[in-house]
KEDO-158323 format. One line per 5 residues: number of its first residue (from 1); their letters; for each residue z, y, x negated of C-alpha. Coordinates in nm, 2 decimals, padded with zeros to 4 digits, m for minus. Each point is the difference from the previous one (the first is absolute). Layout:
<nodes>
NUM = A = Z:Y:X; ...
</nodes>
This chain:
<nodes>
1 = MMSGL = 02.18:m01.19:m02.56; m00.08:00.16:00.37; 00.22:00.32:00.03; 00.18:00.04:00.34; m00.22:00.21:00.16
6 = EVTRD = m00.31:m00.24:m00.08; 00.23:m00.27:00.20; 00.05:00.24:00.29; m00.36:00.02:00.05; m00.08:m00.34:m00.04
11 = VSAIA = 00.22:m00.08:00.26; m00.07:00.28:00.23; m00.38:m00.12:m00.01; 00.08:m00.39:00.04; 00.26:00.14:00.36
16 = VALGL = m00.34:00.23:00.09; m00.26:m00.28:m00.05; 00.26:m00.22:00.22; 00.09:00.26:00.28; m00.41:00.09:00.04
21 = VGLLA = m00.10:m00.37:00.07; 00.27:m00.08:00.25; m00.10:00.34:00.13; m00.34:m00.06:00.02; m00.01:m00.41:00.05
26 = PPPRV = 00.35:m00.16:00.09; 00.03:m00.33:00.03; m00.12:m00.21:00.30; 00.24:m00.14:00.26; 00.27:00.26:m00.07
31 = PRTIV = 00.13:00.30:00.20; m00.28:00.25:m00.17; 00.13:00.27:00.08; 00.36:m00.03:m00.20; m00.17:m00.10:m00.25
36 = RGAAL = m00.25:00.29:00.00; 00.35:00.23:00.01; 00.15:m00.15:m00.28; m00.35:00.01:m00.21; 00.01:00.41:00.12
41 = VVAIA = 00.34:00.03:m00.14; m00.03:m00.19:m00.31; m00.38:00.18:m00.09; 00.15:00.33:00.05; 00.36:m00.09:m00.19
46 = AWAVL = m00.21:m00.07:m00.29; m00.30:00.27:00.01; 00.32:00.24:m00.02; 00.14:m00.13:m00.26; m00.36:m00.02:m00.18
51 = TVTLL = 00.00:00.39:00.05; 00.31:00.06:m00.13; m00.10:m00.20:m00.34; m00.31:00.28:m00.02; 00.25:00.31:m00.03
56 = PSGDT = 00.04:00.18:m00.33; 00.25:m00.18:m00.22; 00.26:00.28:m00.16; 00.26:00.21:00.15; m00.28:m00.04:00.35
61 = IRDHL = 00.06:m00.10:00.35; m00.01:m00.36:m00.14; 00.34:00.08:m00.18; 00.21:00.21:00.23; m00.13:m00.34:00.31
66 = MSPVG = 00.19:m00.24:m00.25; 00.32:00.23:00.02; 00.23:m00.07:00.28; m00.04:00.37:00.15; m00.36:m00.07:m00.02
71 = AGAAL = m00.01:m00.30:00.16; 00.23:00.13:00.29; m00.22:00.26:00.05; m00.32:m00.23:00.00; 00.17:m00.20:00.26
76 = VGAVA = 00.06:00.33:00.19; m00.33:00.08:m00.01; m00.14:m00.38:00.08; 00.20:00.03:00.34; m00.18:00.32:00.09
81 = VVGGL = m00.34:m00.10:m00.09; 00.08:m00.35:00.19; 00.10:00.26:00.31; m00.30:00.16:m00.05; m00.20:m00.25:00.05
86 = WLAGR = 00.16:m00.15:00.29; m00.06:00.34:00.17; m00.40:m00.03:m00.19; m00.02:m00.35:00.16; 00.07:00.06:00.30
91 = AVLRK = m00.24:00.31:00.06; m00.26:m00.22:m00.18; 00.02:m00.27:00.30; 00.01:00.28:00.26; m00.32:00.11:m00.13
96 = PVWWF = m00.19:m00.22:m00.22; m00.31:00.21:00.07; 00.13:00.29:m00.20; 00.12:m00.21:m00.31; m00.38:m00.08:m00.04
101 = VLLGV = m00.09:00.37:00.04; 00.26:00.08:m00.29; m00.15:m00.31:m00.19; m00.32:00.17:00.02; 00.13:00.31:m00.15
106 = TMPLR = 00.19:m00.17:m00.30; m00.25:m00.22:m00.11; m00.14:00.21:m00.19; 00.21:00.29:m00.11; 00.13:m00.13:m00.39
111 = IPVPL = 00.25:00.22:m00.13; m00.01:00.00:m00.46; 00.37:m00.10:m00.08; 00.08:m00.09:m00.41; 00.06:m00.32:m00.04
116 = GGEDR = 00.04:m00.20:m00.30; m00.11:00.25:m00.23; m00.33:00.07:00.23; m00.04:00.19:00.31; m00.07:m00.26:00.31
121 = NLLLP = m00.19:00.14:00.28; 00.24:m00.20:00.24; m00.06:00.00:00.42; 00.38:00.14:00.06; m00.06:00.09:00.31
126 = LYLVI = m00.10:m00.33:00.13; 00.27:m00.19:m00.13; 00.22:00.20:00.22; m00.27:m00.12:00.31; 00.00:m00.32:m00.09
131 = AAGVA = 00.41:m00.03:m00.01; m00.01:00.13:00.37; m00.23:m00.27:00.05; 00.20:m00.27:m00.15; 00.37:00.11:00.17
136 = AVALG = m00.24:m00.04:00.32; m00.12:m00.34:m00.03; 00.36:m00.08:m00.11; 00.12:00.12:00.27; m00.20:m00.18:00.23
141 = WWTGD = 00.08:m00.31:m00.17; 00.37:00.01:00.04; m00.04:00.12:00.34; m00.27:m00.22:00.13; m00.23:00.31:00.09
146 = ERVRR = m00.28:m00.15:00.18; m00.20:00.33:m00.12; 00.02:m00.19:m00.34; m00.25:m00.26:m00.13; 00.13:m00.31:m00.14
151 = SGTVF = m00.36:m00.19:m00.05; m00.14:m00.02:m00.34; m00.36:00.01:m00.07; m00.20:m00.30:m00.14; 00.00:00.21:m00.39
156 = DLPLA = 00.34:00.03:m00.02; 00.01:m00.31:m00.21; m00.23:00.08:m00.24; 00.17:00.37:m00.04; 00.31:m00.19:m00.02
161 = AFLGF = m00.09:m00.22:m00.29; m00.19:00.31:m00.19; 00.27:00.25:00.06; 00.27:m00.28:m00.13; m00.17:m00.08:m00.29
166 = AVLSA = m00.10:00.36:m00.09; 00.32:00.13:00.01; 00.17:m00.32:m00.17; m00.21:00.06:m00.29; 00.17:00.35:m00.09
171 = VWSVD = 00.26:m00.26:m00.10; m00.24:m00.09:m00.34; m00.18:00.32:00.00; m00.07:00.18:m00.33; 00.11:00.29:00.14
176 = GEEAA = 00.27:00.00:00.23; 00.03:00.34:00.05; m00.35:00.07:00.14; 00.08:m00.36:00.23; 00.31:00.18:00.11
181 = VKLVF = m00.20:00.30:00.11; m00.27:m00.17:00.19; 00.28:m00.20:00.21; 00.18:00.28:00.07; m00.26:00.29:00.12
186 = FYVPF = m00.33:m00.28:00.12; 00.09:m00.32:00.06; 00.31:m00.03:00.16; m00.07:00.32:00.23; m00.33:m00.10:00.05
191 = ALLYV = 00.08:m00.38:00.10; 00.27:00.15:00.24; m00.24:00.27:00.20; m00.23:m00.32:00.02; 00.32:m00.17:00.15
196 = AVLAL = 00.05:00.28:00.22; m00.36:00.08:00.12; 00.00:m00.38:00.13; 00.29:00.09:00.20; m00.03:00.32:00.16
201 = WTPRA = m00.35:m00.04:00.02; m00.12:00.20:00.36; m00.38:m00.01:00.12; 00.06:00.42:m00.04; 00.05:m00.07:m00.39
206 = VPALA = m00.37:00.02:m00.04; m00.13:00.35:00.13; 00.35:00.15:m00.17; m00.06:m00.10:m00.32; m00.36:00.04:00.00
211 = TTTVA = 00.03:00.37:00.18; 00.32:00.09:m00.27; m00.27:m00.12:m00.30; m00.30:00.21:00.12; 00.16:00.29:00.12
216 = LSLPV = 00.22:m00.01:m00.35; m00.38:m00.05:m00.23; m00.14:00.32:00.15; 00.20:00.21:m00.15; 00.06:m00.19:m00.33
221 = AGIAM = m00.40:00.00:m00.03; m00.04:00.37:00.03; 00.24:00.04:m00.20; m00.26:m00.22:m00.28; m00.24:00.20:00.06
226 = WQYQA = 00.14:00.30:m00.05; 00.13:m00.12:m00.36; m00.35:m00.10:m00.09; m00.12:00.32:00.12; 00.28:00.26:m00.17
231 = RDLFL = 00.00:m00.21:m00.32; 00.40:m00.09:00.09; 00.25:m00.30:m00.05; 00.32:m00.07:00.07; 00.23:m00.34:m00.05
236 = NDRLE = m00.17:m00.08:m00.32; m00.01:00.13:m00.32; m00.19:m00.29:m00.15; m00.26:00.07:00.33; m00.05:00.38:m00.13
241 = KANIN = m00.05:m00.08:m00.38; m00.25:m00.29:00.07; m00.22:00.23:00.25; m00.03:00.27:m00.31; m00.18:m00.26:m00.19
246 = GQFFR = m00.13:m00.21:00.25; m00.36:m00.01:00.15; 00.15:00.01:00.34; 00.26:00.25:00.19; 00.28:m00.27:00.20
251 = ANSVF = 00.19:00.11:00.28; 00.33:m00.16:00.07; 00.12:00.15:00.31; 00.37:m00.02:00.03; m00.06:m00.37:m00.17
256 = YDPNI = 00.06:m00.02:m00.34; m00.29:m00.20:m00.05; m00.34:00.05:00.14; m00.05:m00.37:00.08; 00.26:m00.03:00.14
261 = LGRFL = m00.06:00.36:00.25; m00.37:m00.24:00.02; 00.19:m00.28:00.14; 00.13:00.19:00.21; m00.27:00.17:00.14
266 = VVAIV = m00.20:m00.31:00.08; 00.28:m00.14:00.20; m00.03:00.28:00.24; m00.36:00.00:00.00; m00.03:m00.38:00.09
271 = VLVAW = 00.24:00.09:00.27; m00.27:00.25:00.15; m00.25:m00.20:m00.02; 00.19:m00.29:00.20; 00.08:00.26:00.26
276 = AWLRP = m00.40:00.10:00.00; m00.09:m00.40:00.05; 00.30:m00.06:00.24; m00.08:00.33:00.23; m00.37:00.01:m00.09
281 = TRRTI = m00.04:00.33:00.25; m00.19:00.33:m00.12; 00.33:00.16:00.03; 00.14:m00.22:m00.24; m00.24:m00.07:m00.22
286 = VAAVA = m00.06:00.38:m00.04; 00.39:00.05:m00.10; m00.02:m00.30:m00.22; m00.24:00.13:m00.20; 00.13:00.35:00.00
291 = LNLPL = 00.32:m00.13:m00.12; m00.15:m00.22:m00.30; m00.22:00.27:m00.11; 00.30:00.18:m00.22; 00.17:m00.31:m00.05
296 = LGGLA = m00.33:m00.09:m00.21; 00.02:00.31:m00.16; 00.36:m00.08:m00.14; m00.14:m00.30:m00.06; m00.26:00.11:m00.20
301 = VTFSR = 00.16:00.18:m00.24; 00.22:m00.27:m00.08; m00.25:m00.08:m00.21; 00.21:m00.36:00.05; m00.27:m00.29:00.00
306 = SSCLM = 00.23:m00.24:00.09; 00.07:00.18:00.35; m00.35:00.00:00.06; m00.03:m00.40:m00.07; 00.32:m00.01:00.21
311 = LMTAL = m00.22:00.19:00.30; m00.31:m00.23:m00.07; 00.22:m00.31:m00.01; 00.18:00.12:00.35; m00.30:00.07:00.20
316 = GIMAW = m00.19:m00.26:m00.13; 00.26:m00.25:00.15; m00.03:00.20:00.29; m00.35:m00.01:00.07; m00.01:m00.33:m00.10
321 = RGFGG = 00.23:m00.08:00.37; m00.18:00.24:00.19; m00.37:m00.08:m00.11; 00.02:m00.31:m00.16; m00.06:m00.12:m00.39
326 = RRTLA = m00.31:m00.04:00.00; m00.12:00.40:00.12; 00.36:00.12:m00.20; m00.15:m00.22:m00.33; m00.35:00.15:00.06
331 = VGGAT = 00.06:00.34:00.08; 00.27:00.03:m00.26; m00.17:m00.19:m00.26; m00.30:00.24:00.01; 00.21:00.36:00.01
336 = LLILG = 00.17:m00.12:m00.31; m00.34:m00.13:m00.14; m00.18:00.37:00.07; 00.33:00.20:m00.07; 00.03:m00.22:m00.38
341 = IGAVF = m00.36:00.01:m00.09; 00.01:00.41:00.08; 00.28:00.03:m00.20; m00.10:m00.19:m00.30; m00.38:00.21:m00.01
346 = VSGNV = 00.22:00.37:00.10; 00.26:m00.05:m00.25; 00.01:m00.09:m00.36; 00.38:m00.03:m00.04; m00.04:m00.25:00.30
351 = RRAAT = m00.29:m00.23:m00.26; 00.24:00.04:m00.26; 00.28:m00.07:00.21; m00.16:m00.32:00.14; m00.17:m00.16:m00.37
356 = DVDRL = 00.31:00.09:m00.23; 00.28:m00.16:00.06; 00.21:00.20:m00.28; m00.14:00.30:00.21; 00.10:m00.15:00.34
361 = NRVSE = 00.38:m00.12:m00.14; 00.00:00.41:m00.07; m00.09:00.12:00.32; 00.21:m00.23:00.17; 00.29:00.10:m00.24
366 = GRFDL = 00.05:m00.31:m00.19; m00.03:m00.22:00.31; m00.15:m00.33:m00.16; 00.24:00.02:m00.28; 00.29:00.06:00.23
371 = IRGGV = m00.18:m00.35:00.19; m00.01:m00.19:m00.39; 00.40:00.11:m00.06; 00.07:m00.18:00.33; m00.17:m00.32:m00.06
376 = HIWEQ = 00.16:00.05:m00.36; 00.35:00.02:00.15; m00.05:m00.30:00.21; m00.14:m00.22:m00.27; 00.36:00.08:m00.12
381 = APVHG = 00.17:m00.15:00.31; m00.30:m00.14:00.20; 00.28:m00.20:00.24; 00.26:00.28:00.09; m00.11:00.32:m00.16
386 = AGLGG = 00.19:00.25:m00.19; 00.15:00.06:00.33; m00.01:00.28:00.23; m00.04:00.38:m00.17; m00.07:m00.13:m00.28
391 = FEKRY = m00.37:00.08:m00.08; 00.06:00.33:m00.17; 00.21:m00.14:m00.25; m00.14:m00.26:m00.05; m00.31:00.18:m00.05
396 = QETLT = 00.09:00.27:m00.18; 00.10:m00.32:m00.26; m00.36:m00.08:m00.02; m00.10:00.37:m00.17; 00.01:00.10:m00.34
401 = PAEQR = 00.19:00.25:m00.11; m00.32:00.25:00.02; m00.10:m00.17:00.32; 00.34:00.10:00.12; m00.05:00.36:m00.07
406 = RVRVV = m00.36:00.00:00.17; 00.04:m00.20:00.29; 00.08:00.19:00.32; 00.03:m00.25:00.24; 00.20:m00.29:m00.08
411 = ISHNT = 00.10:m00.09:00.41; m00.23:m00.25:00.15; m00.28:00.11:00.23; m00.08:m00.29:00.15; 00.28:m00.18:00.25
416 = PVTIL = m00.16:m00.40:m00.07; 00.04:00.05:m00.36; 00.33:00.14:00.03; 00.12:m00.27:00.23; m00.14:m00.27:m00.24
421 = SELGA = 00.15:00.14:m00.34; 00.33:00.06:00.13; 00.05:m00.28:00.27; m00.27:m00.24:m00.20; m00.18:m00.28:00.23
426 = VGFGL = 00.27:m00.04:00.19; 00.03:00.35:00.17; m00.36:00.03:m00.01; m00.04:m00.30:00.22; 00.26:00.11:00.25
431 = FVWLA = m00.19:00.29:00.03; m00.33:m00.14:00.05; 00.21:m00.19:00.27; 00.16:00.30:00.16; m00.41:00.20:00.01
436 = ISLWR = m00.16:m00.31:00.17; 00.28:m00.03:00.22; m00.01:00.34:00.14; m00.37:m00.04:00.01; m00.01:m00.32:00.23
441 = AVSAA = 00.31:00.09:00.24; m00.13:00.32:00.06; m00.37:m00.08:00.03; m00.04:m00.32:00.16; 00.29:00.16:00.28
446 = ARRLA = m00.19:00.32:00.03; m00.32:m00.21:00.14; 00.23:m00.10:00.29; 00.08:00.33:00.13; m00.18:00.25:00.23
451 = TDTSY = m00.22:00.25:m00.24; 00.20:00.27:m00.04; 00.34:m00.16:m00.11; m00.25:m00.19:m00.20; m00.12:00.27:m00.17
456 = VAWTM = 00.32:00.16:m00.05; 00.15:m00.35:m00.21; m00.37:00.04:m00.14; 00.08:00.35:m00.14; 00.29:m00.05:m00.11
461 = LALAT = m00.09:m00.32:m00.22; m00.27:00.23:m00.13; 00.25:00.26:m00.11; 00.21:m00.25:m00.15; m00.33:m00.15:m00.19
466 = GILMH = m00.13:00.35:m00.09; 00.35:00.10:m00.18; m00.07:m00.30:m00.22; m00.32:00.05:m00.12; 00.15:00.33:m00.10
471 = ALFYA = 00.30:m00.21:m00.13; m00.31:m00.15:m00.22; m00.05:00.33:m00.17; 00.33:00.19:00.04; 00.30:m00.28:00.06
476 = GFFED = 00.28:00.12:00.23; m00.07:m00.27:00.25; 00.34:m00.13:00.07; 00.17:00.35:m00.09; m00.25:00.18:00.34
481 = PYVWV = 00.21:m00.01:00.33; m00.35:00.03:00.18; m00.05:m00.39:m00.10; 00.34:m00.14:00.14; m00.02:00.18:00.29
486 = VAAGA = m00.42:m00.05:00.08; 00.06:m00.34:m00.07; 00.28:m00.06:00.19; m00.16:00.17:00.31; m00.29:m00.14:m00.03
491 = LLVAG = 00.16:m00.36:00.06; 00.19:00.15:00.29; m00.33:00.15:00.17; m00.16:m00.37:m00.06; 00.29:m00.23:00.14
496 = ARRAE = 00.03:m00.21:m00.32; 00.37:m00.07:00.11; 00.18:m00.27:m00.16; 00.15:m00.24:00.29; 00.36:00.01:m00.03
501 = PAADV = 00.26:m00.28:00.07; 00.25:00.02:00.24; 00.29:00.00:m00.23; m00.13:00.38:m00.05; 00.32:00.13:00.17
</nodes>
């Protein structure tokens, strides 16, 4: 029999799914602004209920909220929050570019928070910025402010379909608490982030995001290189122990994981390359090279192979647009061939890893075992999957007691395999539709644009694809706010908007 907590989570997940679908893809021939406003209220209310279910049981906050005094205090607090959001929304409407500056500042900032028996690195400052942006959108819809965009994009329908199914899968998830964590801290706020970026977009958003990203990346890279030189880390005790026994000393700077640090630095490197391409003067090129040197140094001391693959993927896509497919394939293929042959001849470790599957699996920290485990999980529920957040629990169940003591990594490090195991064939098909829709919408629209605008959209598409490449070996695709922001930005810069009927009032 289901407990009251489980019923509450299931009902809330259903409400969140309906709210997000209505927000992203409201039905045609109806007043869409009204539908979106109602859907936004439903999604936020259900999200709040889900958040309460994550509070620890016993004599804690959740129990106090159930008492008359606690409920009254919560109501007063809610009124104060609404008032604060109203003021924040008005401020964002007056200067939306500053909201994008704050977005660029807070997207990398993760704070460790104890939740569900473990520390989670959550984007707490970003959630406040998202709340201000959503408040501005709601206020603009309510008052009819022309500064708030009302037209959607051709990407909204596949995104609504995937999100709706992913959120709904929390109902049958084998790990309801983990599903609630993903909804509360990632899927719902980042879907709202996507909506806010679409509605508040301004031509000055791109330079605001680019400048803040590069400005933040420089000291972050400097800290990483200092850590490598001093052999000193912070924020990650597990990494410190791994560095003692490992072949390389991996720096993490202000991030918990070196791979996330590498992903962030790659974003900044790609931004600088695009800047040099768009403004090919001697001063710009020299400045871009000078700024990229410390970023490449910071990336090097992460020893993040997935981040290097992300960089190569993003630069390859940008080169494809700038120099054509044949030249890119010829130069890129020759470079990879030379580097690969050189690595095989110079390093015995590379030779053994390239010819020994077991050694390659150990070097990759069990990635192949995780992929095989994900496929096995999918075979148990091939249509609808184990439900959002169910990979870790199902994978642990496939291990013997001895393997459970030995295996350190039980979280999937491959986004497509995670989606296949948790959302089944239906969710995987929706994910493929989502990826193809973004590529087709941006690439087709970008070909019709002027050179500079086209390359800006193409760079954002390259970043999204690069993060997906990174997620093939690290996961964390939909949990990365950069994916949602660059996807929305690419669609808007490319002009891939959806025609709205006259009933949109």
